[in-house]
PDBQT receptor file of N, H, CA, C and O in Angstrom, charges set to zero:
ATOM      1  N   MET A   1     111.027  96.926 102.927  1.00  0.00    +0.000 N 
ATOM      2  CA  MET A   1     112.305  97.580 102.881  1.00  0.00    +0.000 C 
ATOM      3  C   MET A   1     112.708  98.066 104.270  1.00  0.00    +0.000 C 
ATOM      4  O   MET A   1     113.855  97.904 104.687  1.00  0.00    +0.000 OA
ATOM      5  N   VAL A   2     111.762  98.655 104.973  1.00  0.00    +0.000 N 
ATOM      6  H   VAL A   2     110.831  98.786 104.634  1.00  0.00    +0.000 HD
ATOM      7  CA  VAL A   2     112.071  99.173 106.305  1.00  0.00    +0.000 C 
ATOM      8  C   VAL A   2     112.447  98.037 107.236  1.00  0.00    +0.000 C 
ATOM      9  O   VAL A   2     113.396  98.159 108.011  1.00  0.00    +0.000 OA
ATOM     10  N   LEU A   3     111.715  96.932 107.170  1.00  0.00    +0.000 N 
ATOM     11  H   LEU A   3     110.944  96.834 106.541  1.00  0.00    +0.000 HD
ATOM     12  CA  LEU A   3     112.012  95.791 108.038  1.00  0.00    +0.000 C 
ATOM     13  C   LEU A   3     113.398  95.225 107.749  1.00  0.00    +0.000 C 
ATOM     14  O   LEU A   3     114.161  94.943 108.673  1.00  0.00    +0.000 OA
ATOM     15  N   GLY A   4     113.723  95.060 106.477  1.00  0.00    +0.000 N 
ATOM     16  H   GLY A   4     113.103  95.289 105.726  1.00  0.00    +0.000 HD
ATOM     17  CA  GLY A   4     115.052  94.572 106.109  1.00  0.00    +0.000 C 
ATOM     18  C   GLY A   4     116.153  95.521 106.547  1.00  0.00    +0.000 C 
ATOM     19  O   GLY A   4     117.212  95.081 106.995  1.00  0.00    +0.000 OA
ATOM     20  N   THR A   5     115.918  96.788 106.425  1.00  0.00    +0.000 N 
ATOM     21  H   THR A   5     115.058  97.145 106.062  1.00  0.00    +0.000 HD
ATOM     22  CA  THR A   5     116.902  97.778 106.856  1.00  0.00    +0.000 C 
ATOM     23  C   THR A   5     117.088  97.733 108.358  1.00  0.00    +0.000 C 
ATOM     24  O   THR A   5     118.216  97.785 108.849  1.00  0.00    +0.000 OA
ATOM     25  N   LEU A   6     115.988  97.635 109.094  1.00  0.00    +0.000 N 
ATOM     26  H   LEU A   6     115.072  97.593 108.695  1.00  0.00    +0.000 HD
ATOM     27  CA  LEU A   6     116.086  97.582 110.552  1.00  0.00    +0.000 C 
ATOM     28  C   LEU A   6     116.785  96.311 111.024  1.00  0.00    +0.000 C 
ATOM     29  O   LEU A   6     117.456  96.313 112.056  1.00  0.00    +0.000 OA
ATOM     30  N   LEU A   7     116.627  95.234 110.272  1.00  0.00    +0.000 N 
ATOM     31  H   LEU A   7     116.082  95.232 109.433  1.00  0.00    +0.000 HD
ATOM     32  CA  LEU A   7     117.248  93.975 110.678  1.00  0.00    +0.000 C 
ATOM     33  C   LEU A   7     118.735  93.912 110.349  1.00  0.00    +0.000 C 
ATOM     34  O   LEU A   7     119.518  93.412 111.157  1.00  0.00    +0.000 OA
ATOM     35  N   TRP A   8     119.139  94.404 109.187  1.00  0.00    +0.000 N 
ATOM     36  H   TRP A   8     118.503  94.810 108.531  1.00  0.00    +0.000 HD
ATOM     37  CA  TRP A   8     120.499  94.150 108.730  1.00  0.00    +0.000 C 
ATOM     38  C   TRP A   8     121.378  95.373 108.511  1.00  0.00    +0.000 C 
ATOM     39  O   TRP A   8     122.564  95.212 108.221  1.00  0.00    +0.000 OA
ATOM     40  N   ALA A   9     120.871  96.547 108.633  1.00  0.00    +0.000 N 
ATOM     41  H   ALA A   9     119.908  96.678 108.869  1.00  0.00    +0.000 HD
ATOM     42  CA  ALA A   9     121.696  97.739 108.398  1.00  0.00    +0.000 C 
ATOM     43  C   ALA A   9     122.374  98.175 109.693  1.00  0.00    +0.000 C 
ATOM     44  O   ALA A   9     121.959  97.814 110.794  1.00  0.00    +0.000 OA
ATOM     45  N   ASP A  10     123.413  98.950 109.522  1.00  0.00    +0.000 N 
ATOM     46  H   ASP A  10     123.750  99.243 108.627  1.00  0.00    +0.000 HD
ATOM     47  CA  ASP A  10     124.118  99.538 110.662  1.00  0.00    +0.000 C 
ATOM     48  C   ASP A  10     123.318 100.762 111.113  1.00  0.00    +0.000 C 
ATOM     49  O   ASP A  10     123.409 101.832 110.512  1.00  0.00    +0.000 OA
ATOM     50  N   LEU A  11     122.537 100.588 112.171  1.00  0.00    +0.000 N 
ATOM     51  H   LEU A  11     122.462  99.718 112.659  1.00  0.00    +0.000 HD
ATOM     52  CA  LEU A  11     121.618 101.650 112.599  1.00  0.00    +0.000 C 
ATOM     53  C   LEU A  11     122.321 102.804 113.285  1.00  0.00    +0.000 C 
ATOM     54  O   LEU A  11     121.689 103.812 113.602  1.00  0.00    +0.000 OA
ATOM     55  N   SER A  12     123.600 102.675 113.517  1.00  0.00    +0.000 N 
ATOM     56  H   SER A  12     124.113 101.857 113.259  1.00  0.00    +0.000 HD
ATOM     57  CA  SER A  12     124.334 103.807 114.079  1.00  0.00    +0.000 C 
ATOM     58  C   SER A  12     124.774 104.786 112.983  1.00  0.00    +0.000 C 
ATOM     59  O   SER A  12     125.262 105.876 113.279  1.00  0.00    +0.000 OA
ATOM     60  N   ASN A  13     124.602 104.398 111.738  1.00  0.00    +0.000 N 
ATOM     61  H   ASN A  13     124.206 103.512 111.497  1.00  0.00    +0.000 HD
ATOM     62  CA  ASN A  13     124.952 105.246 110.605  1.00  0.00    +0.000 C 
ATOM     63  C   ASN A  13     123.783 106.191 110.322  1.00  0.00    +0.000 C 
ATOM     64  O   ASN A  13     122.671 105.734 110.056  1.00  0.00    +0.000 OA
ATOM     65  N   ARG A  14     124.019 107.476 110.375  1.00  0.00    +0.000 N 
ATOM     66  H   ARG A  14     124.922 107.847 110.591  1.00  0.00    +0.000 HD
ATOM     67  CA  ARG A  14     122.937 108.445 110.185  1.00  0.00    +0.000 C 
ATOM     68  C   ARG A  14     122.396 108.455 108.768  1.00  0.00    +0.000 C 
ATOM     69  O   ARG A  14     121.247 108.840 108.551  1.00  0.00    +0.000 OA
ATOM     70  N   PHE A  15     123.198 108.041 107.803  1.00  0.00    +0.000 N 
ATOM     71  H   PHE A  15     124.132 107.728 107.980  1.00  0.00    +0.000 HD
ATOM     72  CA  PHE A  15     122.735 108.016 106.419  1.00  0.00    +0.000 C 
ATOM     73  C   PHE A  15     121.661 106.962 106.202  1.00  0.00    +0.000 C 
ATOM     74  O   PHE A  15     120.804 107.123 105.333  1.00  0.00    +0.000 OA
ATOM     75  N   ILE A  16     121.694 105.896 106.972  1.00  0.00    +0.000 N 
ATOM     76  H   ILE A  16     122.390 105.765 107.678  1.00  0.00    +0.000 HD
ATOM     77  CA  ILE A  16     120.644 104.882 106.913  1.00  0.00    +0.000 C 
ATOM     78  C   ILE A  16     119.312 105.497 107.329  1.00  0.00    +0.000 C 
ATOM     79  O   ILE A  16     118.290 105.271 106.682  1.00  0.00    +0.000 OA
ATOM     80  N   TRP A  17     119.327 106.276 108.409  1.00  0.00    +0.000 N 
ATOM     81  H   TRP A  17     120.157 106.460 108.934  1.00  0.00    +0.000 HD
ATOM     82  CA  TRP A  17     118.109 106.927 108.887  1.00  0.00    +0.000 C 
ATOM     83  C   TRP A  17     117.610 107.974 107.912  1.00  0.00    +0.000 C 
ATOM     84  O   TRP A  17     116.401 108.122 107.733  1.00  0.00    +0.000 OA
ATOM     85  N   ILE A  18     118.517 108.706 107.276  1.00  0.00    +0.000 N 
ATOM     86  H   ILE A  18     119.499 108.586 107.421  1.00  0.00    +0.000 HD
ATOM     87  CA  ILE A  18     118.118 109.694 106.271  1.00  0.00    +0.000 C 
ATOM     88  C   ILE A  18     117.471 108.987 105.082  1.00  0.00    +0.000 C 
ATOM     89  O   ILE A  18     116.441 109.431 104.576  1.00  0.00    +0.000 OA
ATOM     90  N   LEU A  19     118.068 107.903 104.647  1.00  0.00    +0.000 N 
ATOM     91  H   LEU A  19     118.905 107.542 105.058  1.00  0.00    +0.000 HD
ATOM     92  CA  LEU A  19     117.520 107.136 103.523  1.00  0.00    +0.000 C 
ATOM     93  C   LEU A  19     116.146 106.577 103.863  1.00  0.00    +0.000 C 
ATOM     94  O   LEU A  19     115.229 106.658 103.046  1.00  0.00    +0.000 OA
ATOM     95  N   MET A  20     115.991 106.016 105.045  1.00  0.00    +0.000 N 
ATOM     96  H   MET A  20     116.736 105.950 105.709  1.00  0.00    +0.000 HD
ATOM     97  CA  MET A  20     114.686 105.472 105.433  1.00  0.00    +0.000 C 
ATOM     98  C   MET A  20     113.629 106.567 105.546  1.00  0.00    +0.000 C 
ATOM     99  O   MET A  20     112.495 106.387 105.102  1.00  0.00    +0.000 OA
ATOM    100  N   GLY A  21     113.997 107.693 106.135  1.00  0.00    +0.000 N 
ATOM    101  H   GLY A  21     114.918 107.840 106.496  1.00  0.00    +0.000 HD
ATOM    102  CA  GLY A  21     113.046 108.797 106.259  1.00  0.00    +0.000 C 
ATOM    103  C   GLY A  21     112.619 109.345 104.916  1.00  0.00    +0.000 C 
ATOM    104  O   GLY A  21     111.440 109.626 104.698  1.00  0.00    +0.000 OA
ATOM    105  N   THR A  22     113.572 109.496 104.017  1.00  0.00    +0.000 N 
ATOM    106  H   THR A  22     114.530 109.267 104.194  1.00  0.00    +0.000 HD
ATOM    107  CA  THR A  22     113.270 110.001 102.681  1.00  0.00    +0.000 C 
ATOM    108  C   THR A  22     112.380 109.027 101.916  1.00  0.00    +0.000 C 
ATOM    109  O   THR A  22     111.423 109.436 101.259  1.00  0.00    +0.000 OA
ATOM    110  N   THR A  23     112.698 107.754 102.003  1.00  0.00    +0.000 N 
ATOM    111  H   THR A  23     113.476 107.422 102.536  1.00  0.00    +0.000 HD
ATOM    112  CA  THR A  23     111.900 106.744 101.316  1.00  0.00    +0.000 C 
ATOM    113  C   THR A  23     110.477 106.704 101.861  1.00  0.00    +0.000 C 
ATOM    114  O   THR A  23     109.519 106.630 101.092  1.00  0.00    +0.000 OA
ATOM    115  N   LEU A  24     110.336 106.751 103.173  1.00  0.00    +0.000 N 
ATOM    116  H   LEU A  24     111.115 106.811 103.798  1.00  0.00    +0.000 HD
ATOM    117  CA  LEU A  24     109.000 106.743 103.769  1.00  0.00    +0.000 C 
ATOM    118  C   LEU A  24     108.218 108.007 103.413  1.00  0.00    +0.000 C 
ATOM    119  O   LEU A  24     107.013 107.937 103.166  1.00  0.00    +0.000 OA
ATOM    120  N   ALA A  25     108.884 109.151 103.382  1.00  0.00    +0.000 N 
ATOM    121  H   ALA A  25     109.862 109.208 103.583  1.00  0.00    +0.000 HD
ATOM    122  CA  ALA A  25     108.201 110.398 103.023  1.00  0.00    +0.000 C 
ATOM    123  C   ALA A  25     107.723 110.350 101.572  1.00  0.00    +0.000 C 
ATOM    124  O   ALA A  25     106.600 110.761 101.280  1.00  0.00    +0.000 OA
ATOM    125  N   PHE A  26     108.559 109.854 100.663  1.00  0.00    +0.000 N 
ATOM    126  H   PHE A  26     109.471 109.520 100.900  1.00  0.00    +0.000 HD
ATOM    127  CA  PHE A  26     108.142 109.735  99.270  1.00  0.00    +0.000 C 
ATOM    128  C   PHE A  26     106.987 108.753  99.148  1.00  0.00    +0.000 C 
ATOM    129  O   PHE A  26     106.060 108.973  98.369  1.00  0.00    +0.000 OA
ATOM    130  N   GLY A  27     107.039 107.675  99.913  1.00  0.00    +0.000 N 
ATOM    131  H   GLY A  27     107.792 107.496 100.546  1.00  0.00    +0.000 HD
ATOM    132  CA  GLY A  27     105.944 106.713  99.909  1.00  0.00    +0.000 C 
ATOM    133  C   GLY A  27     104.641 107.310 100.409  1.00  0.00    +0.000 C 
ATOM    134  O   GLY A  27     103.575 107.031  99.862  1.00  0.00    +0.000 OA
ATOM    135  N   LEU A  28     104.725 108.139 101.456  1.00  0.00    +0.000 N 
ATOM    136  H   LEU A  28     105.592 108.366 101.900  1.00  0.00    +0.000 HD
ATOM    137  CA  LEU A  28     103.526 108.795 101.974  1.00  0.00    +0.000 C 
ATOM    138  C   LEU A  28     102.936 109.784 100.975  1.00  0.00    +0.000 C 
ATOM    139  O   LEU A  28     101.716 109.901 100.855  1.00  0.00    +0.000 OA
ATOM    140  N   ILE A  29     103.797 110.487 100.265  1.00  0.00    +0.000 N 
ATOM    141  H   ILE A  29     104.787 110.392 100.363  1.00  0.00    +0.000 HD
ATOM    142  CA  ILE A  29     103.316 111.410  99.230  1.00  0.00    +0.000 C 
ATOM    143  C   ILE A  29     102.577 110.630  98.145  1.00  0.00    +0.000 C 
ATOM    144  O   ILE A  29     101.497 111.035  97.713  1.00  0.00    +0.000 OA
ATOM    145  N   GLY A  30     103.149 109.525  97.711  1.00  0.00    +0.000 N 
ATOM    146  H   GLY A  30     104.026 109.196  98.062  1.00  0.00    +0.000 HD
ATOM    147  CA  GLY A  30     102.502 108.691  96.700  1.00  0.00    +0.000 C 
ATOM    148  C   GLY A  30     101.215 108.065  97.201  1.00  0.00    +0.000 C 
ATOM    149  O   GLY A  30     100.232 107.981  96.465  1.00  0.00    +0.000 OA
ATOM    150  N   PHE A  31     101.217 107.620  98.465  1.00  0.00    +0.000 N 
ATOM    151  H   PHE A  31     102.016 107.688  99.063  1.00  0.00    +0.000 HD
ATOM    152  CA  PHE A  31     100.017 107.042  99.041  1.00  0.00    +0.000 C 
ATOM    153  C   PHE A  31      98.889 108.069  99.106  1.00  0.00    +0.000 C 
ATOM    154  O   PHE A  31      97.748 107.761  98.761  1.00  0.00    +0.000 OA
ATOM    155  N   TYR A  32      99.198 109.263  99.538  1.00  0.00    +0.000 N 
ATOM    156  H   TYR A  32     100.125 109.513  99.818  1.00  0.00    +0.000 HD
ATOM    157  CA  TYR A  32      98.180 110.315  99.632  1.00  0.00    +0.000 C 
ATOM    158  C   TYR A  32      97.630 110.661  98.246  1.00  0.00    +0.000 C 
ATOM    159  O   TYR A  32      96.431 110.895  98.097  1.00  0.00    +0.000 OA
ATOM    160  N   ASP A  33      98.488 110.694  97.250  1.00  0.00    +0.000 N 
ATOM    161  H   ASP A  33      99.462 110.504  97.372  1.00  0.00    +0.000 HD
ATOM    162  CA  ASP A  33      98.056 110.971  95.884  1.00  0.00    +0.000 C 
ATOM    163  C   ASP A  33      97.106 109.880  95.404  1.00  0.00    +0.000 C 
ATOM    164  O   ASP A  33      96.051 110.176  94.842  1.00  0.00    +0.000 OA
ATOM    165  N   ASP A  34      97.473 108.625  95.620  1.00  0.00    +0.000 N 
ATOM    166  H   ASP A  34      98.330 108.384  96.076  1.00  0.00    +0.000 HD
ATOM    167  CA  ASP A  34      96.604 107.514  95.224  1.00  0.00    +0.000 C 
ATOM    168  C   ASP A  34      95.301 107.513  96.014  1.00  0.00    +0.000 C 
ATOM    169  O   ASP A  34      94.244 107.204  95.464  1.00  0.00    +0.000 OA
ATOM    170  N   TYR A  35      95.365 107.854  97.289  1.00  0.00    +0.000 N 
ATOM    171  H   TYR A  35      96.224 108.105  97.736  1.00  0.00    +0.000 HD
ATOM    172  CA  TYR A  35      94.163 107.925  98.116  1.00  0.00    +0.000 C 
ATOM    173  C   TYR A  35      93.182 108.954  97.561  1.00  0.00    +0.000 C 
ATOM    174  O   TYR A  35      91.984 108.693  97.447  1.00  0.00    +0.000 OA
ATOM    175  N   LEU A  36      93.704 110.111  97.222  1.00  0.00    +0.000 N 
ATOM    176  H   LEU A  36      94.677 110.323  97.314  1.00  0.00    +0.000 HD
ATOM    177  CA  LEU A  36      92.830 111.143  96.659  1.00  0.00    +0.000 C 
ATOM    178  C   LEU A  36      92.208 110.684  95.342  1.00  0.00    +0.000 C 
ATOM    179  O   LEU A  36      91.042 110.974  95.076  1.00  0.00    +0.000 OA
ATOM    180  N   LYS A  37      92.965 109.981  94.529  1.00  0.00    +0.000 N 
ATOM    181  H   LYS A  37      93.913 109.746  94.745  1.00  0.00    +0.000 HD
ATOM    182  CA  LYS A  37      92.460 109.539  93.236  1.00  0.00    +0.000 C 
ATOM    183  C   LYS A  37      91.439 108.422  93.372  1.00  0.00    +0.000 C 
ATOM    184  O   LYS A  37      90.400 108.450  92.712  1.00  0.00    +0.000 OA
ATOM    185  N   LEU A  38      91.718 107.440  94.220  1.00  0.00    +0.000 N 
ATOM    186  H   LEU A  38      92.562 107.417  94.757  1.00  0.00    +0.000 HD
ATOM    187  CA  LEU A  38      90.877 106.251  94.265  1.00  0.00    +0.000 C 
ATOM    188  C   LEU A  38      89.735 106.335  95.267  1.00  0.00    +0.000 C 
ATOM    189  O   LEU A  38      88.622 105.908  94.961  1.00  0.00    +0.000 OA
ATOM    190  N   VAL A  39      89.981 106.869  96.438  1.00  0.00    +0.000 N 
ATOM    191  H   VAL A  39      90.885 107.217  96.686  1.00  0.00    +0.000 HD
ATOM    192  CA  VAL A  39      88.957 106.872  97.482  1.00  0.00    +0.000 C 
ATOM    193  C   VAL A  39      88.099 108.128  97.419  1.00  0.00    +0.000 C 
ATOM    194  O   VAL A  39      86.871 108.051  97.447  1.00  0.00    +0.000 OA
ATOM    195  N   VAL A  40      88.739 109.267  97.335  1.00  0.00    +0.000 N 
ATOM    196  H   VAL A  40      89.737 109.330  97.312  1.00  0.00    +0.000 HD
ATOM    197  CA  VAL A  40      88.011 110.532  97.336  1.00  0.00    +0.000 C 
ATOM    198  C   VAL A  40      87.364 110.794  95.976  1.00  0.00    +0.000 C 
ATOM    199  O   VAL A  40      86.313 111.431  95.896  1.00  0.00    +0.000 OA
ATOM    200  N   GLY A  41      87.991 110.304  94.919  1.00  0.00    +0.000 N 
ATOM    201  H   GLY A  41      88.844 109.787  94.985  1.00  0.00    +0.000 HD
ATOM    202  CA  GLY A  41      87.433 110.501  93.587  1.00  0.00    +0.000 C 
ATOM    203  C   GLY A  41      87.953 111.723  92.878  1.00  0.00    +0.000 C 
ATOM    204  O   GLY A  41      87.409 112.118  91.847  1.00  0.00    +0.000 OA
ATOM    205  N   ASN A  42      88.992 112.331  93.407  1.00  0.00    +0.000 N 
ATOM    206  H   ASN A  42      89.434 112.011  94.245  1.00  0.00    +0.000 HD
ATOM    207  CA  ASN A  42      89.612 113.486  92.767  1.00  0.00    +0.000 C 
ATOM    208  C   ASN A  42      90.543 112.973  91.673  1.00  0.00    +0.000 C 
ATOM    209  O   ASN A  42      91.581 112.382  91.971  1.00  0.00    +0.000 OA
ATOM    210  N   SER A  43      90.182 113.192  90.419  1.00  0.00    +0.000 N 
ATOM    211  H   SER A  43      89.339 113.673  90.178  1.00  0.00    +0.000 HD
ATOM    212  CA  SER A  43      90.949 112.605  89.314  1.00  0.00    +0.000 C 
ATOM    213  C   SER A  43      92.354 113.174  89.193  1.00  0.00    +0.000 C 
ATOM    214  O   SER A  43      93.230 112.530  88.615  1.00  0.00    +0.000 OA
ATOM    215  N   LYS A  44      92.586 114.370  89.725  1.00  0.00    +0.000 N 
ATOM    216  H   LYS A  44      91.874 114.893  90.194  1.00  0.00    +0.000 HD
ATOM    217  CA  LYS A  44      93.919 114.964  89.647  1.00  0.00    +0.000 C 
ATOM    218  C   LYS A  44      94.829 114.523  90.781  1.00  0.00    +0.000 C 
ATOM    219  O   LYS A  44      96.051 114.613  90.658  1.00  0.00    +0.000 OA
ATOM    220  N   GLY A  45      94.262 114.049  91.880  1.00  0.00    +0.000 N 
ATOM    221  H   GLY A  45      93.270 113.976  91.980  1.00  0.00    +0.000 HD
ATOM    222  CA  GLY A  45      95.085 113.677  93.022  1.00  0.00    +0.000 C 
ATOM    223  C   GLY A  45      95.690 114.909  93.655  1.00  0.00    +0.000 C 
ATOM    224  O   GLY A  45      95.018 115.931  93.795  1.00  0.00    +0.000 OA
ATOM    225  N   VAL A  46      96.939 114.825  94.034  1.00  0.00    +0.000 N 
ATOM    226  H   VAL A  46      97.485 113.995  93.920  1.00  0.00    +0.000 HD
ATOM    227  CA  VAL A  46      97.619 115.965  94.644  1.00  0.00    +0.000 C 
ATOM    228  C   VAL A  46      97.942 117.007  93.584  1.00  0.00    +0.000 C 
ATOM    229  O   VAL A  46      97.905 118.205  93.863  1.00  0.00    +0.000 OA
ATOM    230  N   GLY A  47      98.249 116.579  92.406  1.00  0.00    +0.000 N 
ATOM    231  H   GLY A  47      98.278 115.605  92.179  1.00  0.00    +0.000 HD
ATOM    232  CA  GLY A  47      98.630 117.495  91.334  1.00  0.00    +0.000 C 
ATOM    233  C   GLY A  47     100.129 117.474  91.132  1.00  0.00    +0.000 C 
ATOM    234  O   GLY A  47     100.899 117.291  92.074  1.00  0.00    +0.000 OA
ATOM    235  N   GLY A  48     100.522 117.661  89.909  1.00  0.00    +0.000 N 
ATOM    236  H   GLY A  48      99.896 117.809  89.143  1.00  0.00    +0.000 HD
ATOM    237  CA  GLY A  48     101.935 117.563  89.565  1.00  0.00    +0.000 C 
ATOM    238  C   GLY A  48     102.814 118.597  90.237  1.00  0.00    +0.000 C 
ATOM    239  O   GLY A  48     103.909 118.283  90.703  1.00  0.00    +0.000 OA
ATOM    240  N   ALA A  49     102.339 119.822  90.287  1.00  0.00    +0.000 N 
ATOM    241  H   ALA A  49     101.450 120.077  89.908  1.00  0.00    +0.000 HD
ATOM    242  CA  ALA A  49     103.148 120.890  90.883  1.00  0.00    +0.000 C 
ATOM    243  C   ALA A  49     103.316 120.686  92.389  1.00  0.00    +0.000 C 
ATOM    244  O   ALA A  49     104.418 120.825  92.920  1.00  0.00    +0.000 OA
ATOM    245  N   ARG A  50     102.222 120.356  93.069  1.00  0.00    +0.000 N 
ATOM    246  H   ARG A  50     101.327 120.243  92.637  1.00  0.00    +0.000 HD
ATOM    247  CA  ARG A  50     102.311 120.133  94.517  1.00  0.00    +0.000 C 
ATOM    248  C   ARG A  50     103.155 118.918  94.844  1.00  0.00    +0.000 C 
ATOM    249  O   ARG A  50     103.914 118.926  95.813  1.00  0.00    +0.000 OA
ATOM    250  N   THR A  51     103.026 117.869  94.038  1.00  0.00    +0.000 N 
ATOM    251  H   THR A  51     102.410 117.863  93.250  1.00  0.00    +0.000 HD
ATOM    252  CA  THR A  51     103.858 116.687  94.254  1.00  0.00    +0.000 C 
ATOM    253  C   THR A  51     105.332 117.041  94.110  1.00  0.00    +0.000 C 
ATOM    254  O   THR A  51     106.157 116.621  94.921  1.00  0.00    +0.000 OA
ATOM    255  N   SER A  52     105.657 117.798  93.096  1.00  0.00    +0.000 N 
ATOM    256  H   SER A  52     104.987 118.139  92.437  1.00  0.00    +0.000 HD
ATOM    257  CA  SER A  52     107.048 118.205  92.890  1.00  0.00    +0.000 C 
ATOM    258  C   SER A  52     107.552 119.083  94.025  1.00  0.00    +0.000 C 
ATOM    259  O   SER A  52     108.697 118.956  94.459  1.00  0.00    +0.000 OA
ATOM    260  N   ILE A  53     106.695 119.967  94.499  1.00  0.00    +0.000 N 
ATOM    261  H   ILE A  53     105.765 120.070  94.146  1.00  0.00    +0.000 HD
ATOM    262  CA  ILE A  53     107.098 120.839  95.611  1.00  0.00    +0.000 C 
ATOM    263  C   ILE A  53     107.388 120.009  96.860  1.00  0.00    +0.000 C 
ATOM    264  O   ILE A  53     108.419 120.198  97.505  1.00  0.00    +0.000 OA
ATOM    265  N   TRP A  54     106.470 119.080  97.207  1.00  0.00    +0.000 N 
ATOM    266  H   TRP A  54     105.632 118.926  96.683  1.00  0.00    +0.000 HD
ATOM    267  CA  TRP A  54     106.679 118.265  98.403  1.00  0.00    +0.000 C 
ATOM    268  C   TRP A  54     107.892 117.353  98.271  1.00  0.00    +0.000 C 
ATOM    269  O   TRP A  54     108.620 117.150  99.243  1.00  0.00    +0.000 OA
ATOM    270  N   ARG A  55     108.119 116.802  97.080  1.00  0.00    +0.000 N 
ATOM    271  H   ARG A  55     107.528 116.967  96.291  1.00  0.00    +0.000 HD
ATOM    272  CA  ARG A  55     109.317 115.977  96.882  1.00  0.00    +0.000 C 
ATOM    273  C   ARG A  55     110.574 116.824  96.995  1.00  0.00    +0.000 C 
ATOM    274  O   ARG A  55     111.586 116.361  97.522  1.00  0.00    +0.000 OA
ATOM    275  N   SER A  56     110.523 118.050  96.511  1.00  0.00    +0.000 N 
ATOM    276  H   SER A  56     109.701 118.426  96.083  1.00  0.00    +0.000 HD
ATOM    277  CA  SER A  56     111.665 118.947  96.641  1.00  0.00    +0.000 C 
ATOM    278  C   SER A  56     111.931 119.296  98.104  1.00  0.00    +0.000 C 
ATOM    279  O   SER A  56     113.081 119.347  98.538  1.00  0.00    +0.000 OA
ATOM    280  N   VAL A  57     110.862 119.534  98.856  1.00  0.00    +0.000 N 
ATOM    281  H   VAL A  57     109.928 119.492  98.503  1.00  0.00    +0.000 HD
ATOM    282  CA  VAL A  57     111.020 119.833 100.284  1.00  0.00    +0.000 C 
ATOM    283  C   VAL A  57     111.670 118.654 101.005  1.00  0.00    +0.000 C 
ATOM    284  O   VAL A  57     112.585 118.839 101.807  1.00  0.00    +0.000 OA
ATOM    285  N   VAL A  58     111.197 117.448 100.719  1.00  0.00    +0.000 N 
ATOM    286  H   VAL A  58     110.453 117.297 100.068  1.00  0.00    +0.000 HD
ATOM    287  CA  VAL A  58     111.771 116.262 101.353  1.00  0.00    +0.000 C 
ATOM    288  C   VAL A  58     113.228 116.089 100.926  1.00  0.00    +0.000 C 
ATOM    289  O   VAL A  58     114.088 115.793 101.756  1.00  0.00    +0.000 OA
ATOM    290  N   GLY A  59     113.505 116.269  99.650  1.00  0.00    +0.000 N 
ATOM    291  H   GLY A  59     112.807 116.510  98.976  1.00  0.00    +0.000 HD
ATOM    292  CA  GLY A  59     114.880 116.144  99.171  1.00  0.00    +0.000 C 
ATOM    293  C   GLY A  59     115.821 117.167  99.767  1.00  0.00    +0.000 C 
ATOM    294  O   GLY A  59     116.954 116.846 100.124  1.00  0.00    +0.000 OA
ATOM    295  N   LEU A  60     115.356 118.392  99.875  1.00  0.00    +0.000 N 
ATOM    296  H   LEU A  60     114.435 118.653  99.585  1.00  0.00    +0.000 HD
ATOM    297  CA  LEU A  60     116.204 119.437 100.473  1.00  0.00    +0.000 C 
ATOM    298  C   LEU A  60     116.412 119.188 101.961  1.00  0.00    +0.000 C 
ATOM    299  O   LEU A  60     117.499 119.428 102.488  1.00  0.00    +0.000 OA
ATOM    300  N   ALA A  61     115.375 118.707 102.636  1.00  0.00    +0.000 N 
ATOM    301  H   ALA A  61     114.493 118.512 102.207  1.00  0.00    +0.000 HD
ATOM    302  CA  ALA A  61     115.529 118.382 104.062  1.00  0.00    +0.000 C 
ATOM    303  C   ALA A  61     116.506 117.222 104.241  1.00  0.00    +0.000 C 
ATOM    304  O   ALA A  61     117.277 117.214 105.201  1.00  0.00    +0.000 OA
ATOM    305  N   ALA A  62     116.487 116.260 103.351  1.00  0.00    +0.000 N 
ATOM    306  H   ALA A  62     115.860 116.266 102.572  1.00  0.00    +0.000 HD
ATOM    307  CA  ALA A  62     117.423 115.131 103.444  1.00  0.00    +0.000 C 
ATOM    308  C   ALA A  62     118.846 115.574 103.151  1.00  0.00    +0.000 C 
ATOM    309  O   ALA A  62     119.804 115.008 103.678  1.00  0.00    +0.000 OA
ATOM    310  N   GLY A  63     118.978 116.586 102.309  1.00  0.00    +0.000 N 
ATOM    311  H   GLY A  63     118.200 117.046 101.881  1.00  0.00    +0.000 HD
ATOM    312  CA  GLY A  63     120.306 117.064 101.941  1.00  0.00    +0.000 C 
ATOM    313  C   GLY A  63     120.971 117.946 102.996  1.00  0.00    +0.000 C 
ATOM    314  O   GLY A  63     122.170 118.212 102.914  1.00  0.00    +0.000 OA
ATOM    315  N   GLN A  64     120.217 118.392 103.966  1.00  0.00    +0.000 N 
ATOM    316  H   GLN A  64     119.243 118.176 104.033  1.00  0.00    +0.000 HD
ATOM    317  CA  GLN A  64     120.783 119.265 104.988  1.00  0.00    +0.000 C 
ATOM    318  C   GLN A  64     121.626 118.525 105.927  1.00  0.00    +0.000 C 
ATOM    319  O   GLN A  64     122.182 119.115 106.854  1.00  0.00    +0.000 OA
TER     320      GLN A  64
């Protein structure tokens, strides 16, 4: 997605950068959760409440 966006999107549009940053941040949150579950062996991962808090922080930062 990032490669396609960098190739064909209007990079002078700030909303493109906000969308890419938000998508990457959500992806990193999901990756970290899966990492904790699969590699570390923590069956809960990040946890539902913490995941919601971090997604809210990213969403509020994108909305500013």
